[in-house]
DSSP file (Angstrom, degrees, kcal/mol; ACC not computed):
  #  RESIDUE AA STRUCTURE BP1 BP2  ACC     N-H-->O    O-->H-N    N-H-->O    O-->H-N    TCO  KAPPA ALPHA  PHI   PSI    X-CA   Y-CA   Z-CA
    1    1 A M     >        0   0    0      0, 0.0     4,-2.1     0, 0.0     5,-0.2   0.000 360.0 360.0 360.0 -43.7   32.4   31.7    1.9
    2    2 A E  H  >  +     0   0    0      1,-0.2     4,-2.1     2,-0.2     5,-0.2   0.877 360.0  53.0 -63.1 -37.1   33.2   29.8   -1.3
    3    3 A N  H  > S+     0   0    0      2,-0.2     4,-2.0     1,-0.2    -1,-0.2   0.876 107.8  50.9 -64.6 -38.6   31.3   26.7    0.1
    4    4 A K  H  > S+     0   0    0      2,-0.2     4,-2.2     1,-0.2    -2,-0.2   0.891 109.1  51.1 -66.4 -39.7   28.3   28.9    0.8
    5    5 A Q  H  X S+     0   0    0     -4,-2.1     4,-2.4     2,-0.2    -2,-0.2   0.899 109.4  50.4 -64.5 -40.7   28.3   30.3   -2.7
    6    6 A M  H  X S+     0   0    0     -4,-2.1     4,-2.8     2,-0.2    -1,-0.2   0.892 109.1  51.9 -63.5 -39.5   28.5   26.8   -4.2
    7    7 A S  H  X S+     0   0    0     -4,-2.0     4,-2.3     2,-0.2    -1,-0.2   0.913 110.5  47.9 -63.4 -42.1   25.6   25.8   -2.1
    8    8 A E  H  X S+     0   0    0     -4,-2.2     4,-2.4     2,-0.2    -2,-0.2   0.893 111.9  50.0 -65.0 -39.8   23.6   28.7   -3.4
    9    9 A I  H  X S+     0   0    0     -4,-2.4     4,-2.5     2,-0.2    -2,-0.2   0.920 111.2  48.5 -65.2 -43.9   24.5   27.9   -6.9
   10   10 A E  H  X S+     0   0    0     -4,-2.8     4,-2.3     2,-0.2    -2,-0.2   0.893 110.9  51.3 -63.1 -39.6   23.5   24.3   -6.5
   11   11 A K  H  X S+     0   0    0     -4,-2.3     4,-2.3     2,-0.2    -2,-0.2   0.916 110.9  48.0 -63.5 -43.2   20.2   25.4   -4.9
   12   12 A L  H  X S+     0   0    0     -4,-2.4     4,-2.5     2,-0.2    -2,-0.2   0.896 110.2  52.1 -64.9 -40.2   19.6   27.7   -7.9
   13   13 A K  H  X S+     0   0    0     -4,-2.5     4,-2.3     2,-0.2    -2,-0.2   0.914 110.3  48.7 -60.7 -42.7   20.4   24.9  -10.4
   14   14 A Q  H  X S+     0   0    0     -4,-2.3     4,-2.3     2,-0.2    -2,-0.2   0.913 111.0  49.9 -64.9 -42.3   17.9   22.7   -8.6
   15   15 A E  H  X S+     0   0    0     -4,-2.3     4,-2.2     2,-0.2    -2,-0.2   0.900 110.5  50.3 -62.9 -40.8   15.2   25.4   -8.7
   16   16 A I  H  X S+     0   0    0     -4,-2.5     4,-2.4     2,-0.2    -1,-0.2   0.914 110.2  49.8 -63.3 -42.7   15.8   25.9  -12.4
   17   17 A E  H  X S+     0   0    0     -4,-2.3     4,-2.4     2,-0.2    -2,-0.2   0.895 109.8  51.1 -63.6 -40.0   15.5   22.2  -13.1
   18   18 A E  H  X S+     0   0    0     -4,-2.3     4,-2.4     2,-0.2    -1,-0.2   0.896 110.3  49.4 -63.6 -40.0   12.3   22.0  -11.1
   19   19 A I  H  X S+     0   0    0     -4,-2.2     4,-2.6     2,-0.2    -2,-0.2   0.908 110.3  50.8 -64.9 -41.9   10.9   24.9  -13.1
   20   20 A K  H  X S+     0   0    0     -4,-2.4     4,-2.2     2,-0.2    -2,-0.2   0.913 110.8  48.8 -62.0 -42.8   11.9   23.2  -16.3
   21   21 A Q  H  X S+     0   0    0     -4,-2.4     4,-2.0     2,-0.2    -2,-0.2   0.918 111.8  48.8 -63.8 -43.1   10.2   20.0  -15.2
   22   22 A R  H  X S+     0   0    0     -4,-2.4     4,-2.6     1,-0.2    -2,-0.2   0.909 110.3  51.5 -63.3 -41.4    7.0   21.9  -14.3
   23   23 A N  H  X S+     0   0    0     -4,-2.6     4,-2.6     1,-0.2    -1,-0.2   0.889 107.7  52.3 -62.4 -39.5    7.1   23.7  -17.7
   24   24 A R  H  X S+     0   0    0     -4,-2.2     4,-2.2     2,-0.2    -1,-0.2   0.909 111.0  47.7 -62.8 -40.8    7.4   20.3  -19.5
   25   25 A K  H  X S+     0   0    0     -4,-2.0     4,-2.7     2,-0.2    -2,-0.2   0.923 112.0  48.8 -65.6 -44.0    4.3   19.1  -17.6
   26   26 A V  H  X S+     0   0    0     -4,-2.6     4,-2.4     1,-0.2    -2,-0.2   0.909 111.8  49.7 -62.4 -42.0    2.4   22.2  -18.4
   27   27 A E  H  X S+     0   0    0     -4,-2.6     4,-2.4     2,-0.2    -1,-0.2   0.892 111.7  48.6 -64.0 -39.7    3.3   22.0  -22.1
   28   28 A S  H  X S+     0   0    0     -4,-2.2     4,-2.4     2,-0.2    -2,-0.2   0.921 111.6  49.1 -66.0 -43.7    2.3   18.3  -22.1
   29   29 A D  H  X S+     0   0    0     -4,-2.7     4,-2.5     2,-0.2    -2,-0.2   0.911 112.3  48.5 -61.8 -41.9   -1.1   19.1  -20.5
   30   30 A K  H  X S+     0   0    0     -4,-2.4     4,-1.7     2,-0.2    -2,-0.2   0.913 110.2  51.4 -64.8 -43.1   -1.7   21.9  -22.9
   31   31 A A  H  < S+     0   0    0     -4,-2.4     4,-0.5     1,-0.2    -1,-0.2   0.900 111.7  47.7 -61.4 -40.5   -0.8   19.7  -25.9
   32   32 A W  H >< S+     0   0    0     -4,-2.4     3,-1.2     1,-0.2     6,-0.3   0.930 108.6  54.0 -65.5 -45.1   -3.3   17.0  -24.6
   33   33 A E  H 3< S+     0   0    0     -4,-2.5    -1,-0.2     1,-0.3    -2,-0.2   0.827 117.4  36.5 -60.3 -32.4   -6.1   19.6  -24.0
   34   34 A T  T 3< S+     0   0    0     -4,-1.7    -1,-0.3    -5,-0.2    -2,-0.2   0.386  93.2 118.2-101.2   3.4   -5.8   20.8  -27.6
   35   35 A S    <>  -     0   0    0     -3,-1.2     4,-1.8    -4,-0.5     5,-0.1  -0.371  65.4-135.8 -76.8 150.3   -5.1   17.4  -29.3
   36   36 A M  H  > S+     0   0    0      2,-0.2     4,-2.9     1,-0.2     5,-0.2   0.809 105.9  62.5 -69.0 -30.8   -7.3   15.8  -31.8
   37   37 A V  H  > S+     0   0    0      2,-0.2     4,-2.3     1,-0.2    -1,-0.2   0.925 105.6  45.7 -60.7 -44.4   -6.9   12.5  -30.0
   38   38 A R  H  > S+     0   0    0     -6,-0.3     4,-2.7     2,-0.2     5,-0.2   0.936 113.2  49.4 -63.9 -46.3   -8.6   14.0  -26.9
   39   39 A R  H  X S+     0   0    0     -4,-1.8     4,-2.4     1,-0.2    -2,-0.2   0.927 113.9  44.9 -60.0 -46.0  -11.4   15.6  -28.9
   40   40 A L  H  X S+     0   0    0     -4,-2.9     4,-2.5     2,-0.2    -1,-0.2   0.869 112.0  53.0 -67.9 -35.5  -12.1   12.4  -30.8
   41   41 A S  H  X S+     0   0    0     -4,-2.3     4,-2.4    -5,-0.2    -2,-0.2   0.935 111.6  45.0 -64.0 -45.7  -11.9   10.3  -27.5
   42   42 A V  H  X S+     0   0    0     -4,-2.7     4,-2.8     1,-0.2    -2,-0.2   0.900 112.8  52.1 -64.7 -39.6  -14.4   12.6  -25.8
   43   43 A A  H  X S+     0   0    0     -4,-2.4     4,-2.9    -5,-0.2    -2,-0.2   0.910 110.0  49.0 -62.5 -41.9  -16.6   12.5  -29.0
   44   44 A L  H  X S+     0   0    0     -4,-2.5     4,-2.5     2,-0.2    -2,-0.2   0.922 113.3  45.5 -64.3 -45.0  -16.5    8.7  -28.9
   45   45 A V  H  X S+     0   0    0     -4,-2.4     4,-2.7     2,-0.2     5,-0.2   0.909 113.6  50.8 -64.3 -41.4  -17.4    8.5  -25.3
   46   46 A T  H  X S+     0   0    0     -4,-2.8     4,-2.8    -5,-0.2     5,-0.3   0.935 111.0  48.3 -60.2 -47.2  -20.2   11.1  -25.8
   47   47 A Y  H  X S+     0   0    0     -4,-2.9     4,-2.5     1,-0.2    -2,-0.2   0.930 113.0  47.4 -59.7 -46.7  -21.6    9.2  -28.7
   48   48 A A  H  X S+     0   0    0     -4,-2.5     4,-2.1     2,-0.2    -2,-0.2   0.924 114.7  46.0 -63.0 -45.0  -21.6    5.9  -26.8
   49   49 A F  H  X S+     0   0    0     -4,-2.7     4,-2.4     2,-0.2    -2,-0.2   0.935 114.8  45.6 -64.9 -47.0  -23.2    7.5  -23.7
   50   50 A I  H  X S+     0   0    0     -4,-2.8     4,-3.1    -5,-0.2     5,-0.3   0.885 110.5  55.0 -66.3 -37.4  -25.9    9.3  -25.6
   51   51 A S  H  X S+     0   0    0     -4,-2.5     4,-2.7    -5,-0.3    -1,-0.2   0.936 110.0  46.3 -58.4 -46.3  -26.6    6.2  -27.7
   52   52 A L  H  X S+     0   0    0     -4,-2.1     4,-2.7     2,-0.2    -2,-0.2   0.904 113.6  48.5 -63.9 -41.6  -27.2    4.2  -24.6
   53   53 A V  H  X S+     0   0    0     -4,-2.4     4,-1.7     2,-0.2    -2,-0.2   0.948 114.0  45.8 -63.6 -48.2  -29.4    6.9  -23.1
   54   54 A F  H  X>S+     0   0    0     -4,-3.1     5,-2.5     1,-0.2     4,-0.7   0.908 113.4  50.5 -61.4 -41.3  -31.4    7.2  -26.3
   55   55 A Y  H ><5S+     0   0    0     -4,-2.7     3,-1.0    -5,-0.3    -1,-0.2   0.926 110.6  48.4 -62.4 -45.0  -31.7    3.4  -26.5
   56   56 A S  H 3<5S+     0   0    0     -4,-2.7    -1,-0.2     1,-0.3    -2,-0.2   0.780 110.2  52.8 -68.6 -24.8  -32.9    3.1  -22.9
   57   57 A M  H 3<5S-     0   0    0     -4,-1.7    -1,-0.3    -5,-0.2    -2,-0.2   0.575 115.0-117.2 -83.7  -9.9  -35.5    5.9  -23.5
   58   58 A G  T <<5 +     0   0    0     -3,-1.0    -3,-0.2    -4,-0.7     2,-0.1   0.733  51.8 169.0  80.6  22.8  -36.8    4.1  -26.5
   59   59 A V      < -     0   0    0     -5,-2.5    -1,-0.2    -6,-0.2     2,-0.1  -0.460  42.0-106.3 -67.5 137.6  -35.9    6.8  -29.0
   60   60 A N  S    S+     0   0    0      1,-0.2     5,-0.2    -2,-0.1    -1,-0.1  -0.428  99.3   1.4 -63.4 138.4  -36.2    5.7  -32.6
   61   61 A N  S  > S+     0   0    0     -2,-0.1     4,-2.9     1,-0.1     3,-0.4   0.922  76.8 178.1  49.7  57.0  -32.8    5.2  -34.3
   62   62 A P  H  > S+     0   0    0      0, 0.0     4,-1.4     0, 0.0    -8,-0.1   0.844  75.5  52.1 -61.2 -34.1  -30.8    5.9  -31.1
   63   63 A F  H  4 S+     0   0    0      2,-0.2     4,-0.2     1,-0.2   -12,-0.1   0.840 114.4  42.3 -74.0 -31.6  -27.5    5.2  -32.7
   64   64 A F  H >4 S+     0   0    0     -3,-0.4     3,-1.5     1,-0.2     4,-0.4   0.915 113.9  50.9 -75.8 -44.9  -28.2    7.5  -35.6
   65   65 A N  H >< S+     0   0    0     -4,-2.9     3,-0.8     1,-0.3    -2,-0.2   0.747  98.5  66.8 -67.3 -23.1  -29.7   10.3  -33.5
   66   66 A A  T 3X S+     0   0    0     -4,-1.4     4,-1.3    -5,-0.3    -1,-0.3   0.657  86.0  73.2 -71.1 -13.9  -26.7   10.3  -31.1
   67   67 A I  H <> S+     0   0    0     -3,-1.5     4,-2.8    -4,-0.2     5,-0.3   0.872  86.4  63.5 -66.3 -36.1  -24.6   11.6  -34.0
   68   68 A V  H <> S+     0   0    0     -3,-0.8     4,-2.2    -4,-0.4    -1,-0.2   0.944 106.4  39.3 -59.7 -54.0  -26.2   15.1  -33.7
   69   69 A P  H  > S+     0   0    0      0, 0.0     4,-2.2     0, 0.0    -1,-0.2   0.851 114.9  55.5 -66.2 -29.6  -25.0   16.0  -30.2
   70   70 A T  H  X S+     0   0    0     -4,-1.3     4,-2.2     2,-0.2    -2,-0.2   0.933 109.2  45.3 -66.0 -44.6  -21.6   14.4  -30.9
   71   71 A I  H  X S+     0   0    0     -4,-2.8     4,-2.8     1,-0.2     5,-0.2   0.881 110.0  56.8 -64.6 -37.2  -21.1   16.6  -34.0
   72   72 A G  H  X S+     0   0    0     -4,-2.2     4,-2.2    -5,-0.3    -2,-0.2   0.910 106.8  48.9 -59.0 -42.4  -22.3   19.5  -31.9
   73   73 A Y  H  X S+     0   0    0     -4,-2.2     4,-1.9     2,-0.2    -2,-0.2   0.951 111.7  48.3 -61.3 -49.1  -19.5   18.8  -29.4
   74   74 A L  H  X S+     0   0    0     -4,-2.2     4,-1.5     1,-0.2    -2,-0.2   0.908 111.9  49.5 -60.5 -42.4  -16.9   18.5  -32.1
   75   75 A L  H  X S+     0   0    0     -4,-2.8     4,-2.8     1,-0.2     5,-0.3   0.890 107.9  54.5 -63.5 -38.4  -18.0   21.8  -33.7
   76   76 A S  H  X S+     0   0    0     -4,-2.2     4,-2.3     1,-0.2    -1,-0.2   0.867 105.6  52.5 -65.7 -34.1  -17.9   23.5  -30.3
   77   77 A T  H  X S+     0   0    0     -4,-1.9     4,-0.9     2,-0.2    -1,-0.2   0.857 113.0  45.1 -69.5 -32.3  -14.3   22.5  -29.8
   78   78 A L  H  X S+     0   0    0     -4,-1.5     4,-1.2    -5,-0.2    -2,-0.2   0.941 116.6  42.9 -74.2 -47.5  -13.4   23.9  -33.2
   79   79 A S  H  X S+     0   0    0     -4,-2.8     4,-2.4     1,-0.2    -2,-0.2   0.855 109.3  57.5 -70.5 -33.9  -15.3   27.2  -32.8
   80   80 A L  H  X S+     0   0    0     -4,-2.3     4,-3.1    -5,-0.3    -1,-0.2   0.849 101.6  57.3 -66.2 -31.9  -14.2   27.8  -29.2
   81   81 A G  H  X S+     0   0    0     -4,-0.9     4,-2.3     2,-0.2    -1,-0.2   0.918 108.7  45.7 -61.8 -42.2  -10.6   27.6  -30.3
   82   82 A L  H  X S+     0   0    0     -4,-1.2     4,-2.1     2,-0.2    -2,-0.2   0.916 114.4  47.6 -66.5 -42.7  -11.2   30.5  -32.8
   83   83 A I  H  X S+     0   0    0     -4,-2.4     4,-2.5     2,-0.2    -2,-0.2   0.917 111.6  51.0 -64.4 -42.8  -13.1   32.5  -30.1
   84   84 A R  H  X S+     0   0    0     -4,-3.1     4,-2.7     1,-0.2    -2,-0.2   0.918 108.8  51.2 -60.8 -44.1  -10.4   31.9  -27.6
   85   85 A D  H  X S+     0   0    0     -4,-2.3     4,-2.4     1,-0.2    -1,-0.2   0.911 111.3  47.5 -60.6 -42.9   -7.7   33.0  -30.0
   86   86 A A  H  X S+     0   0    0     -4,-2.1     4,-2.3     2,-0.2    -1,-0.2   0.906 112.0  50.7 -64.1 -41.4   -9.7   36.2  -30.7
   87   87 A W  H  X S+     0   0    0     -4,-2.5     4,-2.6     2,-0.2    -2,-0.2   0.914 110.4  49.1 -62.1 -43.7  -10.2   36.8  -27.0
   88   88 A V  H  X S+     0   0    0     -4,-2.7     4,-2.2     2,-0.2    -2,-0.2   0.921 110.9  50.0 -63.5 -44.4   -6.4   36.3  -26.3
   89   89 A R  H  < S+     0   0    0     -4,-2.4     4,-0.3     1,-0.2    -1,-0.2   0.916 113.6  45.9 -60.5 -42.7   -5.5   38.8  -29.0
   90   90 A T  H >< S+     0   0    0     -4,-2.3     3,-1.0     1,-0.2    -2,-0.2   0.906 113.7  48.8 -66.3 -41.8   -7.9   41.4  -27.7
   91   91 A R  H 3< S+     0   0    0     -4,-2.6    -1,-0.2     1,-0.2    -2,-0.2   0.840 108.2  53.9 -68.1 -33.8   -6.8   40.9  -24.1
   92   92 A N  T 3<        0   0    0     -4,-2.2    -1,-0.2     1,-0.2    -2,-0.2   0.406 360.0 360.0 -85.3   3.0   -3.1   41.2  -25.0
   93   93 A R    <         0   0    0     -3,-1.0    -1,-0.2    -4,-0.3    -2,-0.1   0.502 360.0 360.0 -72.2 360.0   -3.4   44.5  -26.7
């Protein structure tokens, strides 16, 4: 009987450790999703891609004009955070 209890305790310890590992991964993913490094990386890729598209289309000043959608992206990430926070507060009431 004592051996069975130890086995159950070991199983529970392993399950707790697995939950802790999963929580660490979820926390890391959440930190990445909200990080400024991610936002700036996406903005840089967006700028480069739009610049190339504008350049290939023959748009005047493609590198300057690509700034507008890039800034739009950055602004949307900032404002959506505020909207999300308000939504969460309303939902959790």
